Every structure is written in structure tokens, then in C-alpha cells.
C-alpha positions as CSV (number, residue, x, y, z in Angstrom):
1,M,-0.7,2.1,-20.5
2,L,-1.5,4.0,-17.8
3,N,-2.5,7.4,-17.4
4,K,-4.0,11.1,-17.7
5,L,-2.4,14.2,-16.6
6,S,-4.8,16.7,-14.8
7,K,-4.6,19.5,-12.5
8,G,-7.3,21.0,-10.3
9,L,-8.7,24.7,-9.3
10,L,-8.1,27.1,-6.4
11,L,-8.2,30.9,-6.4
12,V,-5.0,32.6,-8.6
13,T,-2.6,34.3,-6.5
14,S,0.2,36.5,-7.9
15,L,3.6,38.1,-6.7
16,S,4.2,41.5,-7.4
17,F,7.0,42.2,-4.7
18,A,10.3,41.2,-3.9
19,T,11.0,37.7,-2.8
20,P,13.8,37.6,-0.1
21,A,17.0,35.1,-1.0
22,L,16.5,32.0,0.3
23,A,18.4,28.9,1.7
24,A,19.2,26.2,-0.7
25,P,17.2,23.0,-0.2
26,S,19.2,20.3,1.8
27,N,19.0,16.8,2.0
28,A,17.4,17.4,5.6
29,E,13.9,17.9,3.6
30,L,12.7,18.6,0.1
31,K,9.4,19.8,-0.8
32,I,8.1,19.2,-4.1
33,G,4.9,20.9,-5.2
34,I,2.3,19.1,-7.6
35,S,-0.6,20.5,-9.4
36,Q,-2.6,16.8,-9.5
37,E,-4.1,15.1,-6.7
38,F,-3.9,11.6,-6.5
39,E,-6.5,9.1,-6.7
40,T,-5.2,5.9,-4.7
41,M,-1.6,4.4,-3.7
42,N,-3.1,0.8,-4.8
43,P,-0.8,0.4,-7.7
44,L,-3.3,-2.3,-8.7
45,I,-6.1,0.3,-9.1
46,M,-3.9,3.7,-9.7
47,T,-4.7,5.1,-13.4
48,M,-3.7,9.1,-12.8
49,S,-0.1,10.3,-13.2
50,A,0.3,11.7,-10.0
51,S,-0.2,8.6,-8.3
52,A,2.3,6.8,-10.6
53,Y,4.7,9.9,-9.6
54,M,4.5,9.6,-6.1
55,Y,4.1,5.2,-6.2
56,R,7.7,5.2,-8.1
57,M,9.2,6.7,-4.5
58,I,7.6,4.1,-2.3
59,G,7.1,1.1,-4.9
60,R,9.3,-1.1,-7.3
61,S,8.3,-3.7,-9.8
62,L,10.0,-6.5,-11.7
63,V,11.5,-4.4,-14.4
64,V,11.3,-0.5,-15.7
65,L,12.2,1.5,-18.6
66,T,14.9,3.6,-17.9
67,P,15.5,7.6,-19.4
68,E,17.3,6.1,-22.0
69,G,14.7,3.9,-23.0
70,K,16.5,0.7,-21.9
71,W,14.6,-2.1,-20.3
72,V,16.7,-2.9,-16.9
73,A,15.9,-5.4,-14.1
74,Q,14.5,-3.7,-10.7
75,L,12.8,-6.2,-8.5
76,A,14.0,-9.2,-10.4
77,K,17.6,-10.2,-10.3
78,E,17.5,-10.4,-14.1
79,I,15.2,-10.2,-17.3
80,P,14.1,-13.4,-18.4
81,S,15.2,-14.3,-22.4
82,L,14.7,-16.7,-24.6
83,E,18.4,-16.4,-25.8
84,K,19.4,-17.3,-22.0
85,G,16.9,-20.0,-21.7
86,T,15.7,-18.5,-18.6
87,A,12.4,-18.0,-20.9
88,K,11.0,-20.5,-23.5
89,I,8.0,-21.1,-25.9
90,I,5.9,-23.7,-24.9
91,E,2.8,-25.4,-26.9
92,E,-0.1,-26.3,-25.0
93,G,-3.7,-27.5,-26.4
94,G,-2.3,-26.6,-29.7
95,K,-1.4,-22.9,-28.6
96,K,2.1,-21.3,-28.4
97,K,2.6,-19.3,-24.8
98,I,5.4,-18.6,-23.0
99,S,7.0,-19.8,-19.6
100,A,9.2,-17.6,-18.1
101,T,11.4,-17.8,-14.7
102,W,11.5,-14.9,-12.7
103,E,13.4,-14.5,-9.2
104,I,13.1,-11.8,-6.9
105,V,16.0,-9.8,-5.3
106,E,17.3,-11.8,-2.2
107,N,16.9,-8.7,0.4
108,A,13.9,-7.2,-1.4
109,K,11.5,-6.5,2.0
110,W,8.4,-4.6,2.7
111,G,8.4,-1.5,4.8
112,D,7.6,-3.9,7.9
113,G,10.6,-6.0,7.3
114,K,8.6,-9.0,5.7
115,P,10.2,-10.3,2.3
116,V,9.1,-9.7,-1.1
117,I,7.9,-12.9,-2.3
118,C,6.4,-14.7,-5.2
119,Q,2.9,-15.2,-3.5
120,D,2.9,-11.3,-3.5
121,F,2.8,-11.5,-7.2
122,I,-0.1,-14.0,-7.5
123,T,-2.2,-12.1,-4.5
124,S,-1.8,-9.0,-6.9
125,H,-2.8,-11.0,-9.9
126,K,-5.8,-12.6,-8.1
127,I,-7.3,-9.1,-6.9
128,A,-6.3,-7.2,-10.6
129,T,-7.9,-9.8,-12.9
130,S,-11.3,-10.2,-10.5
131,P,-14.7,-8.9,-12.2
132,T,-15.5,-6.8,-9.1
133,V,-11.8,-4.8,-9.5
134,S,-11.6,-2.2,-11.6
135,V,-7.9,-1.2,-13.2
136,G,-7.1,0.7,-16.0
137,E,-5.4,-2.1,-18.2
138,K,-6.9,-5.6,-17.4
139,E,-4.8,-7.0,-20.1
140,Q,-1.5,-6.7,-18.6
141,W,-2.8,-8.8,-15.7
142,T,-4.6,-11.5,-17.7
143,Q,-1.7,-11.9,-20.5
144,V,0.1,-13.8,-17.4
145,E,-2.1,-17.2,-16.7
146,K,-0.3,-18.6,-14.2
147,I,2.2,-18.0,-11.6
148,E,4.0,-21.3,-9.8
149,I,6.1,-20.8,-6.8
150,D,9.3,-22.9,-6.9
151,A,9.3,-25.6,-4.4
152,K,12.2,-24.7,-2.6
153,N,12.6,-20.7,-3.0
154,P,9.6,-18.8,-2.5
155,K,11.3,-15.7,-4.2
156,K,11.5,-17.9,-7.1
157,C,8.6,-18.0,-9.9
158,T,7.4,-19.4,-13.3
159,F,5.2,-17.0,-15.1
160,K,3.0,-18.6,-17.7
161,Y,1.6,-16.5,-20.4
162,E,-1.5,-17.1,-22.0
163,K,0.2,-16.1,-25.5
164,A,3.9,-16.1,-27.0
165,K,4.1,-12.3,-26.6
166,W,7.5,-10.7,-27.7
167,D,7.2,-8.1,-25.1
168,F,6.5,-10.9,-22.2
169,Y,9.1,-9.4,-19.8
170,Q,8.2,-5.7,-19.9
171,L,5.7,-6.2,-16.6
172,A,6.9,-2.6,-15.4
173,Q,2.9,-1.9,-14.1
174,F,3.1,-5.9,-12.9
175,F,3.3,-4.5,-9.1
176,P,2.9,-7.0,-6.1
177,V,1.1,-6.1,-2.8
178,P,1.9,-7.6,0.5
179,T,-0.1,-10.9,0.7
180,H,-0.1,-10.4,4.8
181,L,-1.9,-7.0,4.6
182,E,-4.1,-7.5,1.6
183,Q,-5.5,-10.8,1.1
184,A,-7.7,-10.6,3.8
185,V,-9.1,-7.6,2.9
186,F,-10.0,-8.9,-0.7
187,D,-11.3,-12.1,1.0
188,K,-13.6,-10.1,2.9
189,Y,-14.5,-8.0,-0.1
190,S,-14.2,-9.9,-3.3
191,K,-17.7,-10.3,-3.8
192,Q,-18.5,-6.7,-3.9
193,K,-18.3,-4.2,-6.9
194,E,-15.7,-1.6,-5.7
195,G,-15.6,-3.3,-2.2
196,Y,-12.0,-4.0,-2.3
197,E,-10.8,-0.9,-4.0
198,K,-12.7,1.2,-1.3
199,N,-11.6,-0.9,1.8
200,S,-7.9,-1.8,0.7
201,N,-5.1,-0.7,3.5
202,Y,-3.6,1.9,0.6
203,V,-7.3,3.7,1.2
204,R,-7.9,2.8,5.1
205,N,-4.3,2.8,6.7
206,P,-2.0,4.3,3.9
207,T,0.9,4.9,6.3
208,N,1.5,1.6,6.8
209,P,4.9,0.7,6.2
210,G,4.4,-2.7,5.1
211,L,2.2,-1.6,2.2
212,Y,5.8,-0.4,0.6
213,N,9.0,-1.8,-0.9
214,G,10.4,1.0,-2.5
215,P,13.4,3.6,-1.5
216,Y,10.4,5.4,0.9
217,V,7.3,4.9,3.0
218,I,4.5,7.3,3.3
219,S,4.5,9.0,6.7
220,E,2.0,11.0,6.4
221,V,-1.3,11.7,4.1
222,K,-3.2,14.9,4.2
223,L,-5.9,14.8,1.4
224,G,-6.1,17.9,-0.4
225,S,-2.5,19.1,1.1
226,H,0.1,16.8,1.1
227,V,2.0,13.8,1.4
228,A,5.0,13.1,3.4
229,F,7.7,10.4,2.4
230,T,10.2,9.1,4.7
231,P,13.3,6.6,3.8
232,N,12.4,2.6,4.3
233,P,15.0,1.0,6.5
234,H,14.1,-2.3,4.9
235,F,14.9,-1.1,1.0
236,Y,17.1,-3.6,-0.7
237,G,18.7,-0.9,-2.8
238,K,21.0,2.0,-1.3
239,Q,19.7,4.3,1.2
240,P,18.2,7.8,-0.1
241,N,20.0,10.7,0.3
242,I,17.2,12.7,1.1
243,K,15.8,12.5,4.8
244,K,12.1,13.7,4.2
245,I,10.0,14.2,0.9
246,I,6.9,16.4,1.2
247,V,4.9,16.5,-2.1
248,K,2.6,19.5,-1.4
249,L,-0.8,19.8,-3.5
250,I,-1.3,23.2,-5.2
251,P,-4.1,22.4,-7.7
252,N,-3.9,26.1,-9.5
253,T,-0.8,26.2,-11.7
254,G,-0.3,29.8,-11.4
255,T,0.3,29.8,-7.8
256,L,3.1,27.1,-8.2
257,E,5.7,30.0,-8.7
258,A,4.5,32.0,-5.9
259,N,5.0,29.1,-3.6
260,L,8.3,28.6,-5.1
261,R,9.6,32.2,-4.6
262,S,8.6,31.8,-1.1
263,G,9.9,29.0,0.3
264,T,6.9,27.2,0.9
265,I,8.0,24.3,-1.9
266,D,11.7,23.7,-3.3
267,M,11.0,22.4,-6.6
268,I,7.9,21.9,-8.7
269,S,7.3,18.4,-10.1
270,V,6.6,17.4,-14.1
271,L,3.0,17.8,-12.8
272,G,3.2,21.4,-12.4
273,L,3.8,24.4,-14.5
274,D,1.8,25.1,-17.5
275,F,3.6,26.0,-20.5
276,D,3.5,29.5,-21.0
277,Q,4.6,29.8,-17.2
278,A,7.5,27.4,-17.5
279,L,8.8,29.7,-20.6
280,A,8.1,32.9,-18.7
281,F,9.6,31.6,-15.1
282,E,12.7,30.7,-17.3
283,K,13.0,34.0,-18.5
284,K,12.9,35.4,-15.1
285,T,15.1,32.8,-13.9
286,K,18.0,34.2,-16.5
287,A,16.9,37.7,-15.8
288,E,17.1,37.8,-12.1
289,N,19.4,35.0,-11.3
290,L,17.2,33.0,-9.5
291,P,18.9,29.4,-7.9
292,Y,16.7,27.1,-10.5
293,V,16.6,25.4,-13.3
294,V,13.6,24.6,-15.8
295,H,13.7,21.7,-17.7
296,F,11.9,21.0,-20.8
297,V,12.3,17.6,-22.0
298,P,10.7,16.2,-25.5
299,S,8.1,13.5,-24.1
300,V,5.8,10.7,-25.5
301,T,2.8,12.5,-23.8
302,Y,0.2,12.7,-26.3
303,E,-2.3,15.7,-25.9
304,H,-5.3,14.9,-27.7
305,I,-9.3,15.0,-27.8
306,D,-11.7,11.8,-27.0
307,L,-14.5,11.9,-29.2
308,K,-17.8,10.0,-28.0
309,L,-18.8,8.0,-31.0
310,N,-22.3,6.9,-30.2
311,N,-22.9,10.7,-29.7
312,P,-25.1,10.9,-32.5
313,I,-23.3,13.9,-34.3
314,L,-19.8,12.0,-33.9
315,K,-21.1,9.0,-35.6
316,D,-20.4,10.4,-38.8
317,V,-16.9,10.3,-39.6
318,R,-17.2,13.2,-41.9
319,V,-18.1,15.3,-38.8
320,R,-15.2,13.9,-36.9
321,K,-12.9,14.9,-40.0
322,A,-14.5,18.6,-40.4
323,L,-13.8,19.0,-36.7
324,L,-9.8,18.1,-37.3
325,Y,-9.5,20.2,-40.6
326,S,-11.3,23.3,-38.8
327,I,-8.2,23.1,-36.4
328,N,-5.0,25.3,-37.3
329,R,-2.7,22.9,-35.2
330,E,0.2,24.7,-36.5
331,D,-0.8,28.1,-35.4
332,L,-1.8,26.5,-31.8
333,V,1.6,25.3,-31.0
334,K,2.9,28.4,-32.4
335,A,0.8,30.9,-30.6
336,L,0.4,29.2,-26.9
337,F,4.0,27.1,-26.9
338,E,6.3,29.2,-29.0
339,N,6.8,26.2,-31.3
340,K,8.1,24.2,-28.3
341,Q,5.8,21.3,-28.5
342,Q,5.0,19.4,-31.8
343,V,1.9,19.2,-33.7
344,A,0.6,15.5,-33.2
345,I,-0.8,13.4,-36.1
346,H,-1.5,10.2,-34.3
347,N,-1.2,8.5,-31.1
348,V,2.6,7.5,-31.7
349,S,5.3,10.1,-30.6
350,P,8.3,11.0,-32.9
351,K,10.2,9.6,-29.9
352,D,8.8,6.2,-30.6
353,P,10.3,3.8,-33.2
354,W,7.1,3.0,-34.5
355,Y,6.4,6.8,-35.6
356,T,5.6,7.4,-39.1
357,A,4.3,10.5,-41.1
358,D,4.2,8.5,-44.3
359,P,1.3,10.3,-46.3
360,K,1.1,6.8,-47.8
361,I,0.3,5.3,-44.5
362,V,-1.6,7.8,-42.5
363,T,-3.8,10.5,-43.4
364,L,-2.4,14.4,-42.6
365,Y,-5.2,16.9,-42.1
366,R,-3.9,19.8,-42.5
367,Y,-6.1,23.0,-41.9
368,S,-8.6,23.6,-44.2
369,K,-11.9,25.5,-43.6
370,R,-12.9,24.7,-47.1
371,E,-12.7,21.1,-46.9
372,A,-14.0,21.1,-43.0
373,G,-17.1,23.1,-44.9
374,K,-17.3,20.4,-47.7
375,L,-17.6,17.6,-45.0
376,L,-20.3,19.4,-43.0
377,D,-22.6,20.2,-45.7
378,E,-22.3,16.6,-47.0
379,A,-23.3,15.5,-43.6
380,G,-26.2,17.4,-44.2
381,W,-25.2,20.2,-41.5
382,K,-26.1,23.7,-43.3
383,M,-24.6,27.1,-42.3
384,G,-27.7,29.3,-40.7
385,A,-28.3,32.9,-40.7
386,D,-26.9,33.0,-37.1
387,G,-23.5,31.5,-37.9
388,Y,-24.2,27.8,-36.7
389,R,-24.8,24.7,-38.5
390,S,-28.1,22.9,-37.9
391,K,-29.9,19.7,-39.4
392,D,-33.5,18.9,-39.2
393,G,-33.9,21.6,-36.7
394,K,-31.3,20.8,-34.6
395,K,-28.0,23.1,-34.2
396,L,-24.5,21.8,-34.6
397,S,-23.6,21.7,-30.7
398,L,-21.2,19.4,-28.7
399,I,-20.6,19.3,-25.0
400,F,-16.3,19.7,-24.4
401,Q,-14.7,18.5,-21.5
402,T,-11.7,19.0,-19.5
403,T,-9.9,19.3,-16.1
404,A,-11.1,22.5,-14.4
405,G,-8.1,24.7,-13.7
406,N,-5.9,23.6,-15.7
407,K,-4.6,27.1,-17.5
408,T,-3.1,25.2,-20.6
409,R,-6.3,23.4,-21.5
410,E,-8.6,26.0,-20.6
411,L,-6.6,28.2,-23.4
412,V,-6.3,25.6,-25.7
413,Q,-10.5,25.1,-25.3
414,V,-10.8,28.9,-26.2
415,Y,-8.7,28.7,-29.0
416,L,-10.5,25.4,-30.6
417,Q,-14.0,27.0,-29.5
418,N,-13.3,30.2,-31.5
419,Q,-12.0,27.8,-34.6
420,W,-15.2,25.6,-34.6
421,K,-17.4,28.2,-34.3
422,Q,-16.0,29.7,-37.9
423,A,-17.1,26.3,-39.2
424,G,-20.2,26.4,-37.5
425,I,-20.1,24.6,-34.8
426,E,-20.8,25.4,-31.5
427,V,-18.9,24.1,-28.5
428,L,-20.0,24.1,-25.0
429,V,-17.4,24.1,-22.4
430,K,-18.2,22.1,-18.9
431,N,-15.1,21.2,-17.0
432,E,-14.8,19.2,-13.9
433,P,-11.9,18.5,-11.1
434,A,-9.6,16.0,-12.2
435,R,-10.9,13.6,-9.4
436,V,-14.3,13.8,-10.8
437,F,-13.4,13.8,-14.6
438,F,-11.2,11.3,-14.4
439,G,-12.7,8.8,-11.7
440,D,-16.2,8.9,-13.0
441,T,-16.5,10.9,-16.3
442,M,-14.1,9.2,-18.4
443,S,-13.7,5.6,-16.8
444,K,-17.4,5.3,-16.9
445,R,-17.9,6.7,-20.6
446,K,-20.3,9.8,-19.1
447,F,-18.5,12.6,-21.2
448,E,-21.1,13.7,-23.7
449,G,-19.0,14.8,-26.6
450,L,-15.4,15.8,-26.7
451,A,-12.9,15.2,-23.8
452,L,-9.4,16.7,-23.7
453,F,-6.8,14.9,-21.8
454,A,-3.3,13.4,-22.1
455,W,-1.9,9.7,-22.5
456,V,1.7,9.0,-21.3
457,S,3.0,5.5,-22.4
458,S,6.8,4.2,-23.2
459,P,8.0,3.7,-26.8
460,E,7.2,0.6,-28.4
461,N,4.1,0.6,-26.2
462,S,1.0,-1.6,-27.8
463,P,-2.1,0.7,-27.9
464,R,-4.7,-2.3,-27.3
465,S,-6.1,-0.5,-23.9
466,T,-6.9,2.4,-25.8
467,V,-8.0,1.1,-29.1
468,Y,-9.1,-2.4,-28.8
469,S,-12.5,-3.0,-29.1
470,K,-12.8,-5.4,-25.8
471,A,-10.8,-2.5,-23.7
472,I,-14.3,0.0,-23.9
473,P,-15.4,0.4,-20.7
474,N,-18.9,-1.1,-19.7
475,S,-20.8,-2.5,-16.6
476,S,-20.2,-6.3,-17.9
477,N,-16.1,-5.6,-17.8
478,G,-16.0,-4.0,-14.4
479,W,-15.7,-0.3,-16.1
480,S,-11.7,-1.8,-17.4
481,G,-10.3,-0.4,-20.0
482,Q,-9.1,3.1,-21.4
483,N,-10.9,2.9,-25.1
484,F,-13.1,5.7,-23.7
485,H,-14.2,7.0,-27.4
486,G,-15.6,3.6,-28.0
487,W,-13.8,2.9,-31.3
488,S,-14.3,-0.6,-32.8
489,N,-12.5,-1.9,-35.7
490,P,-12.4,-5.6,-35.9
491,A,-9.2,-5.3,-38.6
492,V,-7.5,-3.4,-35.7
493,D,-8.3,-5.7,-33.2
494,K,-6.8,-8.4,-35.4
495,D,-3.5,-6.5,-36.1
496,L,-3.3,-5.6,-32.0
497,E,-3.7,-9.3,-31.6
498,A,-0.9,-10.0,-34.3
499,L,1.3,-7.3,-32.9
500,D,1.5,-9.0,-29.4
501,L,2.7,-12.3,-30.7
502,E,5.3,-10.6,-33.7
503,F,8.9,-11.2,-32.6
504,N,10.4,-9.8,-35.6
505,A,10.7,-5.7,-35.0
506,A,9.8,-4.9,-38.7
507,K,6.8,-6.9,-39.3
508,R,5.6,-5.3,-35.6
509,A,6.1,-1.7,-37.3
510,D,4.1,-2.9,-40.2
511,L,1.3,-3.8,-38.1
512,V,1.3,-0.3,-36.1
513,H,1.4,1.4,-39.2
514,N,-1.8,-0.8,-40.5
515,I,-3.3,0.2,-37.2
516,L,-2.3,4.0,-37.5
517,K,-3.8,3.8,-41.0
518,A,-7.1,3.0,-39.8
519,Y,-6.9,5.4,-36.5
520,T,-6.0,8.3,-38.9
521,A,-8.8,7.4,-41.4
522,E,-11.4,7.1,-39.3
523,V,-10.6,9.7,-36.4
524,P,-11.7,8.5,-33.2
525,V,-9.8,11.0,-31.8
526,L,-8.6,14.6,-32.5
527,P,-4.8,14.3,-32.3
528,L,-3.9,18.0,-30.8
529,F,0.5,18.0,-29.7
530,Y,3.3,15.9,-28.5
531,R,3.8,17.6,-25.3
532,S,7.6,18.3,-23.9
533,D,8.0,17.7,-20.2
534,I,8.6,20.5,-17.8
535,S,10.0,20.7,-14.4
536,V,11.6,23.4,-12.0
537,T,14.7,22.0,-9.8
538,P,16.9,23.7,-7.2
539,K,20.2,24.2,-8.7
540,N,21.8,22.0,-5.9
541,L,19.9,19.2,-6.8
542,K,22.3,16.3,-8.4
543,N,21.2,13.2,-9.9
544,Y,17.9,14.3,-11.3
545,K,17.0,13.0,-15.0
546,M,13.6,13.2,-16.2
547,A,12.4,10.3,-18.2
548,G,10.0,11.9,-21.2
549,H,7.9,8.8,-20.5
550,Q,5.2,7.1,-18.0
551,F,8.1,5.9,-15.8
552,Y,9.1,9.3,-13.8
553,E,12.0,10.5,-12.5
554,T,11.1,9.7,-9.2
555,N,12.0,5.9,-9.9
556,N,15.6,7.1,-9.3
557,V,14.9,9.3,-6.3
558,E,17.1,7.1,-4.1
559,D,20.2,8.9,-6.2
560,W,19.0,12.6,-5.7
561,N,21.4,14.5,-3.6
562,L,21.4,18.2,-2.7
563,N,24.6,18.5,-0.9
């Protein structure tokens, strides 16, 4: 699972004057506004949504999930299956495994003309499984035990999987890297912590076309400003219609509309407008007959608050439950989002077949000041004359962090601060720029109490990376994993391991529901709402389709047309 949505900070600028009519953008150039800076274009290392959004224009994987939720082959000629015999369950050392044959499309090449071959997957696998390289979800790499190349065809190989997993073919994040460029870098720095990450060509020489195999290559990178993309003449698919795409970083969401109406940008990406801005701009678009379309698409993005479970205050499940009971989430989505986003009850979206709201399975926390107060009293936190609770002379006070400059998140913070104050809980805001918040504070588990951000995944995606005890980032595992809250539940671990191996769909749903039962009972996370994805495009942009999951619309960028 990849992946956090975040925004940075700049001075707010507003438009209070009429904007002259602008010419519609053409296929000569498209300028896209984005509010989040990427951390790297190395597909093995990237965890931020901005990186994934841009990478899908320059890189492809074996398979991908379509906006309709169907798995299709991409770099692969076809998806191996047990039914066709291109995959089979084998037994080795008393353990069931899977062997699957993958073949890369014949004319798939890197941007320098070198063919994409199986060795490129072996190289990426070697780098990503190295103990000195930090990746967001190590298990997506370690699930493959070995890759063997066909003696007669360098584009044909057999993947041997460590376990017989039902979703063995869902390798959409199993990206190749060019062996002819990256192998030497890894060999040189493989024994240094973060040595490869800091010296990869993706960092040192990001405009080298040989790093990319998608419809575009990166032609220019100016950190803090923009990234430019031009067509990859060696792309195996159809050549893109748009001759140049520039993704411009505009960290403050309040300035995006101003830049759109002035012509500085032609569209606003899914990582752009805050929800309230989008609602207001949609009304302006209709009232002023502006040449834009505002898209609202329900998504699997899960806005939530991770709790630092080794914080002495938050170790007590009664305090965690009280925090949740203290929030009127129904009022929150009504007041801030006009009910166009849905209250979240756990980490599985209503768009997912595994979703359930059955009170016999999950614990539902309806707003109740009385229940919150009762739990805090039981935990020994008594209300004082100053309106705050304390125990043993210590005030009930927590640090609350998120990405600085994100207007929506900061509004949510203010709303929650006020609600928790009514329950006698002091909450102190300590926000950070996205690169700091995700690059160090979260990935190294340095946050102190509450951390507000979002996960975006795909339907029927195992929550292993965020709730498995072995996915708690620490120095011994190279800070890999995304279980930032530090939840550890042996029964959940057992169900997660069984989920991977269960080929019966109904039984998989039962296992997920067991996990959700524990997740909602123990409250390692405060669920807030399931987000709708938003973007703004020019009216003349054709073949643009938002996915609502982690494989962004840029995955089909070669189909976009402005003629």
C-alpha cells in the first residue's frame, strides 16, 4: 500500500479582479498544478502520492488496476493464472508455493532504447530486499523468493513465490529498474544505510531517459518549482498526444485557483484543491461559464489519525476510545464537506467488496460526550477547575501533527481541538512540511501523539503494511513498514497471514472482518472519513478518467487529448 497525501505551505494569494478569457490548452503543452512535492522518482523508494502520480507517466509495471477495478496486463504480455497453467502451486520443503511465468512485451524498452528484460526485475528485487534500503512495503518484494530467466528468452522468466498467495499476480508496485544504470550504483553503496537511496540515478541524474519505460521521460526537474515531461520515443505503447507536460508545484492550495484562472496552469491534479475550495470553484464555474470541469469521484482514500501507542497516555484503550467518542464525525463532514464525503468507521472503504458496517462485526462509535467522559474517569483522568483533565498532577495533553499548509486538514484540526477541549483533553498542534512529516517524522515514528494523514490503496488490498506487527518501522528492519502507530495483535497477525493464502473469496472476507473487529475494538487509529478525489480539467481534455484508487489517472496519460 502506498502512500500519503500531503500539502505544503506558501503565502496565500487571492484573486479579486476579473480574469481575461484564456485560450484553451492544446496538445502542444499541458500545465498541471499539484500541491505536493515529490520525494523521489525512484519507484522502489517512493511512498508519497505526488511521486506515484508523476511516476505513472514515466513508468509501467507488470500489471495495473483499471479505474473500473479490473486487473490487466501492462508490461506483461498476459497475467499468469492457475486456470491457464501459466501459474501452478508447488510444494517445496513441506510448504506450498506458487511458480508463475511472466513474459515482458516484446517491444518494451527503456527511454535510452535498451530493452526491458527480466534482469531488470531481478535487480529491483535485489535492491528492494536489501536491509540497507528503506522501502514502504517490504513484503511486496520479499513475497517473491526467486526470479529465474528463461535460457532462450531474456524477456521470459519464472517468479517463485515464498507462499501460495491468492493475489500473487497483483504486482502493480513491483517495478523494474534499469540494470545497466542502477546495478553499479547499488553495488557501490549497498553496504551503507541510505547510500543507494541518496546516490541513485533517480536522485543524481533524474533526466536520464534510460530510467523510464512509460509514455514520457523526465526532461527537466527544478525542485520546489516543476517537473517537465516529454514523450518517450521508445515507449512500447501508442505515442502520447500531448507533446509536453509540466507539473508545477503550488504548495498552498489557496493559490491553485488563481494560477488556473491566470493561465499559469491549465488543470489542477487530484493532489490539488481542498474540498471546500472545490465546492466553491464548481459554483463559480457554473455561474461564470468558465471552461473547466470539476470532478468529484468517491475513492478508497482513508483520512484518519494514527495514534502513537507507546505514548504513556495512549497506551490505555479507554483513552483511545474516549478520543473517538468525543468526535462528532457526522457534524464534521456536514460542516466542512456538505456531506459529500462519508464518515469512516474503519480502514476499508465502501467501494471495497470487503467493507462491512455490521455492528455484530465492528464496533461503531457514535458521538457521545457522556461515554467519553465515563471512559476518561475510569482511566483516572479527572476534570479540573481549568476545564482540562489530569492524573497524578499531569494534564491530559497530546501533540497533534499533520502536513503544514493543507487548509482542509488544518480546519479539521481546529474542529477536533474544540471537540476534545469539551471533553477536557488538551491538544497542541505541531505541523510540519510534507517532506519532513512523511520523510522522517512518520517513517521513523518520531511523532509524539496524534498524526493526521490519509492512506490510499486499492480494493481487496491486504492491510498488512499498516497493521501487521512485523511492519512496525524500526532501526532493525531499516525503518520499513507503515504500521506507524505500532499496533501489535497476534490474532490479527495470524489472520493476515491466512488471508494471503486463502483462495476462497468468501473466506477471505471473513478473515478481513475478523481483523476489522479487532481494529475497531482496540482503536489504534481514529477513523475520520473516506475522501472523494477531486480534480479540475479544461473542458477540451478528452479520455481523462479518475480512478478513485492508488493507480492514478496518469496511468492512461498517453490517451489524453486536447484537440
